VOLO-828823 format. One record per residue (C-alpha): z, y, x. Coordinates in pm, whole numbers. Last residue first. Layout:
rec c3=Z&c2=Y&c1=X;
...
This chain:
rec c3=1396&c2=-2318&c1=-782;
rec c3=1183&c2=-2221&c1=-489;
rec c3=1032&c2=-2515&c1=-309;
rec c3=1101&c2=-2514&c1=59;
rec c3=1031&c2=-2305&c1=368;
rec c3=1035&c2=-1983&c1=175;
rec c3=1295&c2=-1759&c1=330;
rec c3=1175&c2=-1407&c1=251;
rec c3=1396&c2=-1155&c1=429;
rec c3=1534&c2=-1404&c1=685;
rec c3=1185&c2=-1473&c1=819;
rec c3=1149&c2=-1129&c1=965;
rec c3=966&c2=-848&c1=796;
rec c3=798&c2=-640&c1=1060;
rec c3=947&c2=-297&c1=1107;
rec c3=810&c2=-35&c1=878;
rec c3=535&c2=215&c1=947;
rec c3=507&c2=519&c1=728;
rec c3=266&c2=630&c1=458;
rec c3=36&c2=340&c1=536;
rec c3=-337&c2=361&c1=470;
rec c3=-350&c2=-18&c1=517;
rec c3=-723&c2=-71&c1=490;
rec c3=-811&c2=-393&c1=304;
rec c3=-854&c2=-764&c1=374;
rec c3=-840&c2=-1051&c1=127;
rec c3=-853&c2=-1418&c1=232;
rec c3=-861&c2=-1718&c1=-3;
rec c3=-823&c2=-2063&c1=149;
rec c3=-871&c2=-2410&c1=2;
rec c3=-758&c2=-2712&c1=198;
rec c3=-939&c2=-3042&c1=232;
rec c3=-931&c2=-3054&c1=612;
rec c3=-1290&c2=-2936&c1=635;
rec c3=-1193&c2=-2613&c1=463;
rec c3=-1286&c2=-2502&c1=113;
rec c3=-1380&c2=-2142&c1=40;
rec c3=-1278&c2=-1783&c1=-11;
rec c3=-1367&c2=-1439&c1=116;
rec c3=-1270&c2=-1093&c1=-11;
rec c3=-1343&c2=-754&c1=142;
rec c3=-1189&c2=-409&c1=170;
rec c3=-1301&c2=-47&c1=156;
rec c3=-1086&c2=48&c1=-143;
rec c3=-1366&c2=5&c1=-399;
rec c3=-1486&c2=-308&c1=-219;
rec c3=-1147&c2=-462&c1=-291;
rec c3=-1179&c2=-387&c1=-663;
rec c3=-1525&c2=-541&c1=-680;
rec c3=-1407&c2=-856&c1=-499;
rec c3=-1111&c2=-875&c1=-733;
rec c3=-1331&c2=-870&c1=-1042;
rec c3=-1558&c2=-1137&c1=-896;
rec c3=-1254&c2=-1348&c1=-811;
rec c3=-1127&c2=-1314&c1=-1167;
rec c3=-1447&c2=-1411&c1=-1344;
rec c3=-1307&c2=-1567&c1=-1658;
rec c3=-1259&c2=-1921&c1=-1782;
rec c3=-1383&c2=-1810&c1=-2120;
rec c3=-1615&c2=-2105&c1=-2185;
rec c3=-1309&c2=-2326&c1=-2130;
rec c3=-1384&c2=-2669&c1=-1984;
rec c3=-1272&c2=-2562&c1=-1635;
rec c3=-1440&c2=-2799&c1=-1393;
rec c3=-1245&c2=-3004&c1=-1141;
rec c3=-1437&c2=-3264&c1=-941;
rec c3=-1372&c2=-3095&c1=-606;
rec c3=-993&c2=-3085&c1=-665;
rec c3=-845&c2=-2875&c1=-386;
rec c3=-476&c2=-2940&c1=-338;
rec c3=-387&c2=-2831&c1=12;
rec c3=-328&c2=-2461&c1=-55;
rec c3=-397&c2=-2143&c1=142;
rec c3=-341&c2=-1780&c1=43;
rec c3=-438&c2=-1514&c1=296;
rec c3=-360&c2=-1144&c1=285;
rec c3=-484&c2=-921&c1=566;
rec c3=-369&c2=-564&c1=608;
rec c3=-593&c2=-331&c1=806;
rec c3=-515&c2=-40&c1=1040;
rec c3=-540&c2=-240&c1=1360;
rec c3=-344&c2=-542&c1=1236;
rec c3=-111&c2=-592&c1=942;
rec c3=-29&c2=-943&c1=826;
rec c3=31&c2=-1100&c1=484;
rec c3=55&c2=-1478&c1=470;
rec c3=104&c2=-1706&c1=173;
rec c3=101&c2=-2083&c1=231;
rec c3=91&c2=-2324&c1=-62;
rec c3=193&c2=-2690&c1=-42;
rec c3=167&c2=-2970&c1=-298;
rec c3=-158&c2=-2856&c1=-454;
rec c3=-331&c2=-3032&c1=-740;
rec c3=-584&c2=-2757&c1=-809;
rec c3=-769&c2=-2562&c1=-1076;
rec c3=-517&c2=-2414&c1=-1318;
rec c3=-208&c2=-2364&c1=-1103;
rec c3=-403&c2=-2267&c1=-792;
rec c3=-632&c2=-2041&c1=-994;
rec c3=-332&c2=-1851&c1=-1131;
rec c3=-172&c2=-1832&c1=-786;
rec c3=-491&c2=-1689&c1=-633;
rec c3=-535&c2=-1447&c1=-923;
rec c3=-182&c2=-1317&c1=-883;
rec c3=-222&c2=-1288&c1=-506;
rec c3=-543&c2=-1089&c1=-544;
rec c3=-377&c2=-863&c1=-801;
rec c3=-96&c2=-790&c1=-552;
rec c3=-366&c2=-707&c1=-297;
rec c3=-526&c2=-460&c1=-539;
rec c3=-193&c2=-300&c1=-632;
rec c3=-87&c2=-254&c1=-268;
rec c3=-426&c2=-103&c1=-182;
rec c3=-392&c2=148&c1=-467;
rec c3=-33&c2=226&c1=-374;
rec c3=-115&c2=288&c1=-7;
rec c3=83&c2=33&c1=185;
rec c3=425&c2=56&c1=342;
rec c3=422&c2=-150&c1=660;
rec c3=313&c2=-507&c1=724;
rec c3=451&c2=-843&c1=830;
rec c3=485&c2=-1101&c1=554;
rec c3=519&c2=-1475&c1=610;
rec c3=523&c2=-1724&c1=329;
rec c3=573&c2=-2094&c1=275;
rec c3=574&c2=-2234&c1=-75;
rec c3=628&c2=-2601&c1=-156;
rec c3=483&c2=-2677&c1=-499;
rec c3=715&c2=-2846&c1=-747;
rec c3=553&c2=-2662&c1=-1043;
rec c3=870&c2=-2456&c1=-1090;
rec c3=844&c2=-2366&c1=-721;
rec c3=496&c2=-2230&c1=-785;
rec c3=628&c2=-1993&c1=-1052;
rec c3=938&c2=-1881&c1=-865;
rec c3=770&c2=-1834&c1=-530;
rec c3=478&c2=-1651&c1=-695;
rec c3=723&c2=-1400&c1=-844;
rec c3=872&c2=-1328&c1=-501;
rec c3=523&c2=-1287&c1=-354;
rec c3=427&c2=-1062&c1=-647;
rec c3=720&c2=-832&c1=-574;
rec c3=608&c2=-800&c1=-211;
rec c3=251&c2=-724&c1=-318;
rec c3=368&c2=-448&c1=-549;
rec c3=183&c2=-340&c1=-863;
rec c3=67&c2=-7&c1=-1004;
rec c3=-136&c2=-40&c1=-1325;
rec c3=-65&c2=286&c1=-1505;
rec c3=-366&c2=354&c1=-1729;
rec c3=-173&c2=370&c1=-2055;
rec c3=-325&c2=54&c1=-2200;
rec c3=-293&c2=-131&c1=-1869;
rec c3=69&c2=-25&c1=-1830;
rec c3=148&c2=-133&c1=-2186;
rec c3=-9&c2=-472&c1=-2125;
rec c3=191&c2=-508&c1=-1804;
rec c3=516&c2=-422&c1=-1983;
rec c3=442&c2=-695&c1=-2237;
rec c3=370&c2=-939&c1=-1956;
rec c3=697&c2=-841&c1=-1785;
rec c3=883&c2=-919&c1=-2106;
rec c3=707&c2=-1256&c1=-2119;
rec c3=792&c2=-1325&c1=-1756;
rec c3=1160&c2=-1246&c1=-1813;
rec c3=1173&c2=-1457&c1=-2128;
rec c3=1016&c2=-1746&c1=-1941;
rec c3=1277&c2=-1707&c1=-1666;
rec c3=1557&c2=-1720&c1=-1923;
rec c3=1402&c2=-2036&c1=-2065;
rec c3=1398&c2=-2179&c1=-1710;
rec c3=1771&c2=-2128&c1=-1680;
rec c3=1827&c2=-2301&c1=-2013;
rec c3=1613&c2=-2594&c1=-1899;
rec c3=1826&c2=-2624&c1=-1584;
rec c3=2133&c2=-2654&c1=-1806;
rec c3=1961&c2=-2903&c1=-2036;
rec c3=1871&c2=-3139&c1=-1749;
rec c3=1786&c2=-3482&c1=-1893;
rec c3=1652&c2=-3432&c1=-2247;
rec c3=1558&c2=-3060&c1=-2212;
rec c3=1395&c2=-3089&c1=-1868;
rec c3=1051&c2=-3219&c1=-1971;
rec c3=998&c2=-2955&c1=-2241;
rec c3=1136&c2=-2690&c1=-2006;
rec c3=873&c2=-2785&c1=-1745;
rec c3=595&c2=-2759&c1=-2004;
rec c3=727&c2=-2418&c1=-2103;
rec c3=739&c2=-2319&c1=-1735;
rec c3=373&c2=-2403&c1=-1686;
rec c3=258&c2=-2230&c1=-2003;
rec c3=463&c2=-1918&c1=-1924;
rec c3=325&c2=-1907&c1=-1570;
rec c3=-34&c2=-1947&c1=-1690;
rec c3=27&c2=-1670&c1=-1940;
rec c3=164&c2=-1442&c1=-1670;
rec c3=-118&c2=-1508&c1=-1422;
rec c3=-397&c2=-1456&c1=-1671;
rec c3=-209&c2=-1161&c1=-1817;
rec c3=-229&c2=-924&c1=-1521;
rec c3=-568&c2=-994&c1=-1365;
rec c3=-739&c2=-1064&c1=-1697;
rec c3=-594&c2=-752&c1=-1860;
rec c3=-693&c2=-552&c1=-1555;
rec c3=-1050&c2=-677&c1=-1571;
rec c3=-1080&c2=-630&c1=-1948;
rec c3=-940&c2=-275&c1=-1926;
rec c3=-1164&c2=-187&c1=-1635;
rec c3=-1467&c2=-333&c1=-1812;
rec c3=-1388&c2=-129&c1=-2122;
rec c3=-1336&c2=180&c1=-1908;
rec c3=-1667&c2=121&c1=-1732;
rec c3=-1846&c2=86&c1=-2066;
rec c3=-1692&c2=407&c1=-2199;
rec c3=-1790&c2=590&c1=-1879;
rec c3=-2141&c2=449&c1=-1904;
rec c3=-2175&c2=577&c1=-2260;
rec c3=-2055&c2=922&c1=-2152;
rec c3=-2295&c2=916&c1=-1859;
rec c3=-2580&c2=832&c1=-2097;
rec c3=-2487&c2=1121&c1=-2325;
rec c3=-2475&c2=1354&c1=-2023;
rec c3=-2811&c2=1226&c1=-1906;
rec c3=-2967&c2=1289&c1=-2248;
rec c3=-2818&c2=1639&c1=-2250;
rec c3=-2945&c2=1706&c1=-1899;
rec c3=-3289&c2=1567&c1=-1984;
rec c3=-3314&c2=1790&c1=-2293;
rec c3=-3210&c2=2094&c1=-2092;
rec c3=-3465&c2=2000&c1=-1826;
rec c3=-3749&c2=1977&c1=-2078;
rec c3=-3666&c2=2312&c1=-2235;
rec c3=-3638&c2=2471&c1=-1891;
rec c3=-3973&c2=2323&c1=-1791;
rec c3=-4139&c2=2478&c1=-2096;
rec c3=-3959&c2=2810&c1=-2041;
rec c3=-4069&c2=2825&c1=-1676;
rec c3=-4431&c2=2723&c1=-1737;
rec c3=-4481&c2=2963&c1=-2027;
rec c3=-4309&c2=3244&c1=-1836;
rec c3=-4509&c2=3170&c1=-1519;
rec c3=-4836&c2=3170&c1=-1710;
rec c3=-4740&c2=3494&c1=-1883;
rec c3=-4676&c2=3651&c1=-1542;
rec c3=-5018&c2=3542&c1=-1413;
rec c3=-5184&c2=3680&c1=-1724;
rec c3=-4983&c2=4006&c1=-1697;
rec c3=-5090&c2=4052&c1=-1334;
rec c3=-5459&c2=3999&c1=-1408;
rec c3=-5444&c2=4223&c1=-1715;
rec c3=-5269&c2=4500&c1=-1515;
rec c3=-5514&c2=4467&c1=-1226;
rec c3=-5805&c2=4511&c1=-1467;
rec c3=-5637&c2=4805&c1=-1636;
rec c3=-5576&c2=4964&c1=-1295;
rec c3=-5944&c2=4915&c1=-1212;
rec c3=-6031&c2=5133&c1=-1508;
rec c3=-6200&c2=5020&c1=-1825;
rec c3=-6575&c2=4992&c1=-1868;
rec c3=-6532&c2=4703&c1=-2110;
rec c3=-6693&c2=4470&c1=-1855;
rec c3=-6436&c2=4595&c1=-1603;
rec c3=-6155&c2=4510&c1=-1845;
rec c3=-6297&c2=4156&c1=-1891;
rec c3=-6353&c2=4090&c1=-1516;
rec c3=-6010&c2=4114&c1=-1353;
rec c3=-5890&c2=3832&c1=-1578;
rec c3=-6064&c2=3584&c1=-1350;
rec c3=-5793&c2=3661&c1=-1095;
rec c3=-5532&c2=3499&c1=-1312;
rec c3=-5738&c2=3193&c1=-1392;
rec c3=-5816&c2=3141&c1=-1023;
rec c3=-5450&c2=3176&c1=-928;
rec c3=-5350&c2=2907&c1=-1177;
rec c3=-5640&c2=2690&c1=-1057;
rec c3=-5501&c2=2694&c1=-702;
rec c3=-5144&c2=2651&c1=-824;
rec c3=-5237&c2=2345&c1=-1030;
rec c3=-5447&c2=2182&c1=-757;
rec c3=-5161&c2=2197&c1=-506;
rec c3=-4890&c2=2108&c1=-759;
rec c3=-5049&c2=1814&c1=-936;
rec c3=-5165&c2=1902&c1=-1290;
rec c3=-4993&c2=1915&c1=-1628;
rec c3=-4734&c2=2193&c1=-1637;
rec c3=-4891&c2=2429&c1=-1384;
rec c3=-5229&c2=2404&c1=-1557;
rec c3=-5062&c2=2463&c1=-1893;
rec c3=-4905&c2=2785&c1=-1763;
rec c3=-5244&c2=2920&c1=-1650;
rec c3=-5400&c2=2829&c1=-1985;
rec c3=-5123&c2=3010&c1=-2173;
rec c3=-5164&c2=3314&c1=-1945;
rec c3=-5536&c2=3318&c1=-2022;
rec c3=-5439&c2=3366&c1=-2386;
rec c3=-5302&c2=3710&c1=-2300;
rec c3=-5658&c2=3827&c1=-2218;
rec c3=-5793&c2=3815&c1=-2572;
rec c3=-5785&c2=4194&c1=-2619;
rec c3=-5962&c2=4223&c1=-2282;
rec c3=-6294&c2=4105&c1=-2424;
rec c3=-6284&c2=4024&c1=-2796;
rec c3=-6637&c2=3900&c1=-2860;
rec c3=-6734&c2=3739&c1=-2531;
rec c3=-6364&c2=3687&c1=-2467;
rec c3=-6366&c2=3431&c1=-2749;
rec c3=-6540&c2=3182&c1=-2512;
rec c3=-6286&c2=3217&c1=-2228;
rec c3=-5957&c2=3097&c1=-2378;
rec c3=-6081&c2=2858&c1=-2647;
rec c3=-6308&c2=2696&c1=-2387;
rec c3=-6020&c2=2671&c1=-2140;
rec c3=-5796&c2=2518&c1=-2408;
rec c3=-6059&c2=2256&c1=-2485;
rec c3=-6093&c2=2178&c1=-2114;
rec c3=-5715&c2=2152&c1=-2077;
rec c3=-5700&c2=1913&c1=-2372;
rec c3=-5973&c2=1692&c1=-2228;
rec c3=-5835&c2=1705&c1=-1872;
rec c3=-5489&c2=1602&c1=-1991;
rec c3=-5630&c2=1316&c1=-2198;
rec c3=-5836&c2=1184&c1=-1907;
rec c3=-5534&c2=1194&c1=-1676;
rec c3=-5321&c2=978&c1=-1905;
rec c3=-5004&c2=1154&c1=-2028;
rec c3=-4707&c2=1174&c1=-1789;
rec c3=-4729&c2=1555&c1=-1762;
rec c3=-4668&c2=1577&c1=-2139;
rec c3=-4330&c2=1408&c1=-2095;
rec c3=-4136&c2=1672&c1=-2285;
rec c3=-4371&c2=1896&c1=-2489;
rec c3=-4513&c2=2209&c1=-2325;
rec c3=-4870&c2=2075&c1=-2317;
rec c3=-4850&c2=1961&c1=-2680;
rec c3=-4712&c2=2298&c1=-2787;
rec c3=-4989&c2=2471&c1=-2590;
rec c3=-5253&c2=2273&c1=-2779;
rec c3=-5098&c2=2374&c1=-3111;
rec c3=-5084&c2=2743&c1=-3011;
rec c3=-5440&c2=2737&c1=-2876;
rec c3=-5565&c2=2593&c1=-3206;
rec c3=-5375&c2=2855&c1=-3409;
rec c3=-5514&c2=3135&c1=-3191;
rec c3=-5867&c2=2999&c1=-3231;
rec c3=-5827&c2=2985&c1=-3608;
rec c3=-5696&c2=3343&c1=-3614;
rec c3=-5981&c2=3468&c1=-3397;
rec c3=-6247&c2=3292&c1=-3605;
rec c3=-6096&c2=3439&c1=-3923;
rec c3=-6102&c2=3790&c1=-3772;
rec c3=-6454&c2=3748&c1=-3640;
rec c3=-6579&c2=3653&c1=-3985;
rec c3=-6380&c2=3920&c1=-4167;
rec c3=-6522&c2=4203&c1=-3950;
rec c3=-6324&c2=4362&c1=-3673;
rec c3=-6083&c2=4652&c1=-3716;
rec c3=-5982&c2=4669&c1=-3346;
rec c3=-5616&c2=4705&c1=-3445;
rec c3=-5625&c2=4358&c1=-3598;
rec c3=-5737&c2=4211&c1=-3265;
rec c3=-5459&c2=4379&c1=-3069;
rec c3=-5207&c2=4275&c1=-3334;
rec c3=-5326&c2=3912&c1=-3303;
rec c3=-5289&c2=3922&c1=-2924;
rec c3=-4936&c2=4061&c1=-2949;
rec c3=-4850&c2=3804&c1=-3217;
rec c3=-4975&c2=3518&c1=-3001;
rec c3=-4759&c2=3638&c1=-2710;
rec c3=-4456&c2=3662&c1=-2938;
rec c3=-4528&c2=3321&c1=-3090;
rec c3=-4521&c2=3161&c1=-2746;
rec c3=-4193&c2=3334&c1=-2656;
rec c3=-4027&c2=3240&c1=-2986;
rec c3=-4140&c2=2880&c1=-2950;
rec c3=-3990&c2=2856&c1=-2602;
rec c3=-3661&c2=3009&c1=-2719;
rec c3=-3652&c2=2765&c1=-3012;
rec c3=-3705&c2=2470&c1=-2777;
rec c3=-3412&c2=2584&c1=-2563;
rec c3=-3199&c2=2623&c1=-2875;
rec c3=-3298&c2=2278&c1=-3000;
rec c3=-3215&c2=2122&c1=-2663;
rec c3=-2866&c2=2277&c1=-2675;
rec c3=-2786&c2=2544&c1=-2420;
rec c3=-2510&c2=2439&c1=-2178;
rec c3=-2186&c2=2633&c1=-2216;
rec c3=-2013&c2=2349&c1=-2406;
rec c3=-2083&c2=2108&c1=-2121;
rec c3=-1935&c2=2350&c1=-1868;
rec c3=-1613&c2=2367&c1=-2067;
rec c3=-1599&c2=1987&c1=-2105;
rec c3=-1647&c2=1938&c1=-1728;
rec c3=-1982&c2=1811&c1=-1613;
rec c3=-1981&c2=1551&c1=-1341;
rec c3=-2094&c2=1594&c1=-985;
């Protein structure tokens, strides 16, 4: 589930989470330092206490840092051992006043070690704090209080350290998701631009070549073709605007009519048969894109004389097949930017639960077949041959 902008703004920043952790650690250190100062110890013990507190603070920062649990095992055991020495050795001089530092050790164990071992040692550290108050001839309640406060401090250190790490990971993940969204949008734009303009530009090139041949001998027919080029170019401009604005709806039936005109201009006989209901708009757009790509590839990569377009609906699926008889096995597109239209279409069909297959037949034909769920709004009667009469070249 993605983060909405409002939720993203409510997340604590990594620096804030780190600041909260530092404030908590410093608070515990300050409490311990105030306890030691109140005992009015000599200068030597006071300096030793302050140095030990500083060392524990630095070690705890390293244990609470992001990724500390991924450090080599030997390094974790070394730093934990040093922290344990700095936790228990000063208790000989400071007794229960030093007890809060056991909470830091307990939290570090939870942060660095495997769960079962960590929780066992965590409990052991907590219960070990029953002894210092008893050695100071304090009451059992004081011993229980120190044990409970050490365990609680360990949980606070562990919880705030993990919270700081998780906040950082969430922010990093959100940044990565934003980068991925930008990349996907760029790919979407490039894919749609290829699907829409590849066909239109191929059509304009083909018809321009036809006009060039017709001008000397058939000027009237050339004028008609110029009007068709203008129509295609205007449609191309509209397609670019639709891609830029995110509206990319296309109609398979409209694309069949357009394919008739373009292929007919190339003297290719087009036969079509359509029999399906009203399609879901997304499915209709994807299948229309498949037909555009098929016609574009036919014009660029083959020497077809006949093209058959068939769209049939069966058992909740619509099946579009485009077959031509002009496969040129030796053809190779010299352009380094020949595109990856079929790959784009295959991805788009998978997104709507469909599939795409293509290949050469033994009889020398090339066939492209796309299948997708119909998701019809309402069923229409089958289109009879009179609606789309395409048994000859379309002028």
